[in-house]
N, C-alpha and C positions, 0 to 999 in steps of 0.2 A: 333621852335614851343614851346609854353609853355602850361602847363596843370594846372588846378585848381582842387582841391579835396574838396568838400563841403559836410558835412554830412547832410542827409535829412532823417528823421525818422531813420530807421536802414539800409538804403542804403548808399553806397558811390557813389557820383556822379563824373564821370570822363568826363569832357567836354573839347574838343579841342577848344581853343579860336579862334574865327573868323569863325567857322563852326557851322552848326546846329546839327551835330551828337553828341549824348549824350549816354554814356554808364553807366549803373547801375550795381553795383556789390553787391550781397547779398549772404551770405553763400557760398562764392567761386564760384558762378554762375554769369556769365557776361551776362547782358541783353543790347540790343541796342534799344534805343527809336526810333520809326519810325515816330511819330508825331513831328511836329516842334512847341512844346509848350514852353513857357518861363519857366525857372527854378522856378521862383517865384510862378507859378501856382501849380506845383508839382503834377498835376493830369495826369499822363502818361496813356493815354487811350490804346495805342498799343505799344507793344515792342516785340522783338524777342529774344529768348534764343539762345545764341551763344554756341555751344557745346550741349551735350545731358546729362542733369542731370539724375543721377540714381534714380530709383524709384523701390520699391518692390511691384510688382503687387499681386493681390489676384484673386482667381477664384474658379470655381466649383470643381476642383480637389484639395482636401485638405489632410492633414495628414503629418506625418514625412517623407514620401517617395517622396514628391513633393517639389521642390525648384523653385520658380519663381524669375527671375531677369528681369529688364527692364530699359528702358530709354525713356524720353519724350522730344521732341523738339517742341517749339511753333514758328509758323510763322503766323502773322496776326491772322485770326480767325481759323486757322487750327492747330491741334496738330499731330505730327508724333511720332509713337510709335514703339519700338522694344521690343519684349518679348521672353524670353527663358524659357521653362519649362523642367527641368531636373528631371529624375525619378531615385530613388534608390530602387524601389519596385513598386508594383501595385498601380495605383491611385484609387481614389474614383470611384465607379460605377455611372458615371454621364456624360452627354454631356458636352464637354469642353467649358466653357465660361470664359472670363477674364473681370474683373471690371476695369473701368477707375480710375485714381488716384483722391483722394480727392473729391471735390465737382464738378467735371467735368460733364457736361451734353451735350449729342450729339444734335446738331442742326438738327433735322430730316427734316426740310424744305429744307435743302441744300443737302440732300442725294438723290442719283439717284439709280434706280434699278427696277427690274421687279415687285417684291412684297416684303413683309417683310422677306421672306426666303432668297432672293438673292440680298440684297442691299450690294454688295461687297465693302469693304473698304480697302482690302489689301490681302496679300499673306501669305500662311501657308506652312510649310513643317514639316514632321515627319520623324524620323529615327529609324528603328528597328534594334538594334545591333545584335540580335540573327540570323537574316536572312541577315544582311548587306543590307537592302533594304530601299529605300527612298520613301516617298509619298509626293505628292503636294496637295494643296488645296487653299481655300479662307478663308479670315476673313470676316465675314458678321455682319451687324447690328443685335443685339439681343434685346436690350432695350435702353432707353435713357442714361443708365449708364454702359452698358456692350456690348461686342462683342462675337460672337460665332464662332467656327471653323468648317468648312465643308471640308472633305477630299475626294480625289479620291479613288475609291474602289480598284484600282490596283496599284501595286508597279511600280516605275519608270523603273526599270530594266526589267519588265515583257514584255515590248514592245507591250502592248495592246493599243487600242484606248480607251480613257476614255469616258465613256458615262453617268456617273452619279456621283453626289456628295452625300456623307453621312455625317451626323453629326458625328464629332469626339468624341468618348467616350472611356472608358477604354478598350473596346474590338474591336474598329473599327477605322481605317482600319486594325489594328493589335491588338493583346492582349498586351497592354503596360506593360513593366516590367523593371527591373533594367537595367540601361545604356541607355534606350531609351530617346528621347527628342523631343519636339515640339518647333519650332521657328515661330514667327509671326512678320510681318512688316505691319503696317497699318497707315492710316491717316484719321482724322475725323474733321468735322467742330464742334467747341465747342461754345455753347451758351455764356459762361462766357468770351470768348475771342472776341466776336463780338463788 
């Protein structure tokens, strides 16, 4: 098998001759083109990120005590996100929301759910180091550019039946402090990827 490498704008094109699969490499991120478009056209409408490029999320908890880390993976019109929020002190007194990267917009026509409060798009977990307790919850639609975190009111180890979800804020489901963390995994339909 032979390969050709042809520069196109600031992408490196990696095409396996005799096949329709094309890989694009930009900033050490490898993309696989899903459309079977000729290279001459160079208008790649759909592609998949192979691997999960790092991204530094932002959200409603701010300050030097909050560190956001995250990754985004694209597949067709969907984006898959993982976010970790680590605390080295008390976060801002606010309901926890996380903003999407760049100019991403949620395609609300493709979301399903009961109402705007419970359009679930993923899972959330929180860990309270002082009590060695874990909490579970949901990541829900918040706005066309952000998601919100809803947490169960009881700790996992408490053995209770969970009956309600509360907005996750600096004091719910626990009073967040040094060493605590919140992790999120969610997927969203993205307008710009359609």
